LODO-369710 format. One record per residue (C-alpha): residue number from 1; residue in three letters; x, y, z. Coordinates in steps of 0.05 Angstrom, whole numbers. Last residue first. Layout:
NUM:Ala:X:Y:Z;
...
% end
This chain:
296:Met:2060:1250:2124;
295:Leu:2011:1305:2104;
294:Asp:1968:1290:2166;
293:Met:2029:1297:2211;
292:Lys:2044:1364:2179;
291:Thr:1971:1384:2188;
290:Val:1974:1367:2262;
289:Lys:2038:1405:2274;
288:Lys:2016:1466:2235;
287:Gln:1949:1467:2272;
286:Val:1985:1460:2339;
285:Leu:2032:1518:2322;
284:Thr:1974:1562:2300;
283:Phe:1932:1548:2362;
282:Val:1992:1561:2407;
281:Leu:2007:1627:2371;
280:Val:1935:1649:2375;
279:Ile:1934:1636:2450;
278:Leu:2001:1672:2459;
277:Phe:1976:1733:2421;
276:Leu:1913:1734:2464;
275:Val:1957:1734:2526;
274:Phe:1996:1792:2495;
273:Ser:1933:1832:2482;
272:Met:1906:1817:2552;
271:Ala:1969:1848:2582;
270:Cys:1962:1909:2537;
269:Ala:1889:1918:2560;
268:Tyr:1911:1915:2633;
267:Gly:1963:1969:2622;
266:Met:1913:2011:2583;
265:Glu:1860:2012:2637;
264:Gly:1830:2080:2619;
263:Ser:1762:2063:2589;
262:Phe:1794:2061:2520;
261:Gly:1838:2002:2537;
260:Lys:1786:1964:2577;
259:Glu:1733:1968:2522;
258:Tyr:1782:1953:2466;
257:Ile:1810:1893:2503;
256:Tyr:1738:1868:2515;
255:Asn:1721:1876:2442;
254:Val:1785:1839:2423;
253:Val:1766:1782:2470;
252:Thr:1697:1776:2439;
251:Asp:1634:1812:2460;
250:Thr:1576:1781:2421;
249:Ser:1531:1760:2479;
248:Ala:1551:1820:2521;
247:Leu:1482:1817:2553;
246:Pro:1449:1841:2489;
245:Gly:1483:1835:2421;
244:Lys:1530:1886:2390;
243:Phe:1526:1880:2314;
242:Met:1574:1937:2294;
241:Tyr:1626:1920:2347;
240:Thr:1619:1845:2335;
239:Glu:1631:1856:2260;
238:Gln:1690:1903:2270;
237:Phe:1724:1860:2322;
236:Ile:1746:1790:2301;
235:Met:1820:1778:2314;
234:Phe:1811:1709:2346;
233:Val:1766:1689:2288;
232:Thr:1815:1715:2236;
231:Ile:1870:1672:2267;
230:Val:1826:1611:2258;
229:Asn:1812:1633:2187;
228:Thr:1886:1639:2170;
227:Ile:1903:1570:2197;
226:Leu:1845:1533:2165;
225:Leu:1852:1571:2100;
224:Tyr:1925:1552:2091;
223:Ile:1913:1480:2110;
222:His:1853:1470:2064;
221:Ala:1890:1505:2006;
220:Pro:1950:1458:2015;
219:Arg:1900:1399:2018;
218:Leu:1866:1415:1951;
217:Leu:1894:1351:1920;
216:Pro:1854:1311:1972;
215:Phe:1789:1344:1949;
214:Thr:1802:1335:1874;
213:Ile:1819:1260:1875;
212:Tyr:1779:1217:1922;
211:Lys:1718:1261:1937;
210:Phe:1717:1302:1872;
209:Ala:1726:1241:1828;
208:Gln:1675:1202:1868;
207:Trp:1625:1259:1863;
206:Gly:1633:1265:1787;
205:Thr:1627:1190:1778;
204:Ala:1687:1146:1770;
203:Gly:1685:1098:1710;
202:Asp:1759:1085:1701;
201:Ile:1757:1131:1639;
200:Ser:1729:1187:1682;
199:Ala:1784:1178:1734;
198:Ala:1837:1180:1679;
197:Glu:1807:1244:1651;
196:Lys:1807:1277:1719;
195:Val:1880:1259:1729;
194:Glu:1899:1282:1660;
193:Gly:1866:1350:1673;
192:Pro:1917:1364:1728;
191:Val:1888:1401:1788;
190:Asp:1916:1472:1786;
189:Gln:1849:1503:1766;
188:Leu:1818:1473:1828;
187:Gly:1872:1502:1872;
186:Ala:1865:1572:1843;
185:Leu:1790:1567:1853;
184:Tyr:1801:1543:1925;
183:Ile:1842:1605:1941;
182:Leu:1792:1652:1908;
181:Met:1731:1619:1940;
180:Ser:1764:1621:2009;
179:Val:1774:1696:2000;
178:Gly:1703:1705:1974;
177:Phe:1675:1671:2036;
176:Gly:1691:1734:2077;
175:Lys:1631:1781:2077;
174:Trp:1577:1728:2070;
173:Ile:1611:1686:2124;
172:Lys:1619:1747:2168;
171:Phe:1546:1766:2162;
170:Ile:1522:1696:2178;
169:Met:1570:1694:2237;
168:Val:1545:1759:2265;
167:Ser:1473:1733:2263;
166:Leu:1494:1666:2294;
165:Val:1528:1703:2351;
164:Ala:1465:1744:2364;
163:Thr:1418:1684:2362;
162:Ser:1412:1667:2436;
161:Ala:1424:1738:2459;
160:Asp:1365:1763:2418;
159:Thr:1370:1834:2389;
158:Val:1420:1810:2337;
157:Trp:1371:1759:2306;
156:Gly:1305:1766:2343;
155:Ile:1274:1713:2297;
154:Gly:1207:1717:2261;
153:Glu:1158:1660:2263;
152:Leu:1149:1614:2203;
151:Gly:1093:1610:2151;
150:Ile:1133:1619:2087;
149:Asn:1116:1693:2083;
148:Arg:1134:1701:2157;
147:Leu:1205:1675:2145;
146:Ile:1215:1721:2085;
145:Ser:1192:1781:2125;
144:Asn:1238:1760:2182;
143:Phe:1298:1761:2135;
142:Leu:1281:1827:2102;
141:Gly:1270:1866:2166;
140:Phe:1203:1895:2185;
139:Ala:1193:1879:2259;
138:Pro:1257:1841:2279;
137:Gln:1308:1884:2239;
136:Tyr:1361:1834:2216;
135:Phe:1359:1854:2142;
134:Trp:1358:1927:2162;
133:Glu:1420:1917:2205;
132:Phe:1448:1878:2146;
131:Leu:1451:1942:2105;
130:Val:1486:1981:2160;
129:Ala:1535:1923:2168;
128:Ala:1552:1926:2093;
127:Ala:1569:2000:2100;
126:Val:1612:1987:2162;
125:Thr:1648:1928:2132;
124:Ser:1664:1967:2069;
123:Thr:1659:1921:2008;
122:Ile:1724:1890:1984;
121:Val:1705:1820:2010;
120:Pro:1632:1828:1990;
119:Ala:1653:1835:1916;
118:Tyr:1685:1765:1910;
117:Phe:1621:1731:1888;
116:Val:1605:1787:1839;
115:Val:1676:1787:1811;
114:Arg:1672:1712:1799;
113:Phe:1604:1722:1767;
112:Phe:1633:1771:1717;
111:Lys:1691:1725:1702;
110:Ile:1642:1670:1683;
109:Gly:1617:1711:1623;
108:Lys:1627:1656:1573;
107:Val:1632:1588:1606;
106:Ser:1703:1566:1622;
105:Thr:1686:1532:1687;
104:Asn:1709:1532:1759;
103:Leu:1655:1580:1782;
102:Leu:1609:1528:1813;
101:Ser:1667:1491:1846;
100:Ala:1695:1556:1873;
99:Ala:1627:1574:1903;
98:Gly:1622:1507:1938;
97:Leu:1694:1511:1963;
96:Gly:1683:1581:1990;
95:Ala:1619:1562:2025;
94:Leu:1653:1501:2056;
93:Met:1712:1543:2079;
92:Val:1665:1595:2108;
91:Leu:1627:1541:2146;
90:Pro:1689:1504:2170;
89:Val:1719:1567:2201;
88:Phe:1656:1602:2225;
87:Leu:1645:1548:2277;
86:Leu:1706:1579:2311;
85:Phe:1659:1637:2327;
84:Lys:1636:1601:2390;
83:Ser:1708:1604:2416;
82:Thr:1705:1680:2415;
81:Val:1644:1679:2460;
80:Leu:1679:1632:2509;
79:Leu:1742:1677:2509;
78:Ser:1697:1737:2523;
77:Lys:1666:1699:2582;
76:Gly:1735:1684:2610;
75:Phe:1754:1758:2605;
74:Glu:1689:1777:2640;
73:Ala:1704:1728:2696;
72:Asp:1770:1761:2711;
71:Ala:1806:1719:2763;
70:Phe:1858:1689:2716;
69:Leu:1866:1756:2680;
68:Arg:1885:1792:2745;
67:Lys:1950:1752:2749;
66:Tyr:1971:1781:2682;
65:Asn:1957:1852:2705;
64:Glu:1994:1839:2770;
63:Phe:2056:1813:2735;
62:Ala:2102:1871:2753;
61:Val:2062:1931:2779;
60:Phe:2107:1988:2754;
59:Asn:2071:2054:2763;
58:Arg:2062:2095:2700;
57:Glu:2041:2167:2712;
56:Pro:2027:2210:2650;
55:Thr:1951:2207:2659;
54:Tyr:1896:2190:2610;
53:Ala:1927:2126:2583;
52:Ser:1910:2091:2650;
51:Trp:1980:2065:2663;
50:Asp:1979:2009:2715;
49:Thr:2045:1980:2691;
48:Phe:2072:1913:2668;
47:Ser:2031:1913:2604;
46:Ile:2061:1981:2587;
45:Pro:2129:1948:2579;
44:Leu:2101:1902:2524;
43:Ala:2057:1955:2491;
42:Met:2114:1998:2464;
41:Leu:2149:1940:2429;
40:Ile:2082:1918:2400;
39:Pro:2065:1989:2378;
38:Val:2134:1993:2342;
37:Ile:2126:1926:2306;
36:Thr:2056:1936:2279;
35:Val:2040:2005:2252;
34:Cys:2111:2034:2244;
33:Phe:2148:1970:2224;
32:Ile:2091:1943:2182;
31:Tyr:2085:2009:2144;
30:Ile:2160:2015:2134;
29:Ile:2164:1943:2108;
28:Ala:2104:1955:2061;
27:Pro:2135:2019:2034;
26:Ala:2204:1985:2025;
25:Ile:2176:1925:1985;
24:Phe:2187:1957:1917;
23:Leu:2254:1989:1936;
22:Tyr:2278:1922:1963;
21:Pro:2262:1888:1897;
20:Ala:2300:1942:1857;
19:Val:2366:1938:1896;
18:Thr:2391:1873:1865;
17:Ile:2370:1891:1794;
16:Ala:2403:1959:1802;
15:Ser:2467:1927:1827;
14:Leu:2466:1877:1770;
13:Lys:2459:1934:1720;
12:Lys:2515:1973:1753;
11:Arg:2559:1912:1753;
10:Arg:2544:1899:1680;
9:Lys:2560:1970:1662;
8:Ile:2627:1966:1699;
7:Ser:2645:1901:1664;
6:Thr:2629:1931:1596;
5:Val:2673:1991:1611;
4:Ser:2730:1944:1634;
3:Asn:2722:1901:1572;
2:Arg:2723:1962:1526;
1:Met:2788:1985:1558;
% end
């Protein structure tokens, strides 16, 4: 009798242990399903219609929306603008690696500086953009004031089509390098101390140890950040919406999709969304293939 009672208790305990993880992830699964999966399933059939989002009529147009993309010069221009932001990827990774190298120490109070460096990531994009609008102001902005004080001419920043993309990129690097810093910091702290000590005994300088030992050992972090940052570039919207340059100089694909969708061409916007998804998918698969080959 005791054995049977004990067996039942164990089963209940095992059942509770098995169910518990699913209960913890249930809110996230429900959120992803409602906010991501359901809209995707709804958008696919809409992409084959001429629905304007302001009228209930949905006329089936087959692949006309997708054919229209190949003749749309504005869509091609938005792809070109988006490709310019790919420069953001190596720059934000370099900034993150530099910050992580500086903060990879056990000096007293270092945790405070880690929080300070990471703070821009959790800062509201809109609030930070308002601040940077003052920095970028051509007449009395902070950046141009600094340039004039050192004897240089001011720059148009966002108001100049030639520097608008650069201005957005500077803001995005400042806003997002904390993520790269965190990933690289975890990787640096995972490098075995014995390896560094052996390099030091063999007479390697600090730069040589970093170049031939530390940097290669950070390869998993490089790959992860490369893939995620490329996806981030293709998804860029908030920054380019807040810092809108002249002559559509900062209008990315997502900006163009937003413009078309909310101007009434929802079917066309959905078609562009799926084309963008395919572009990101191809980039991701190619990156994974290349990095796997590199690892071999």
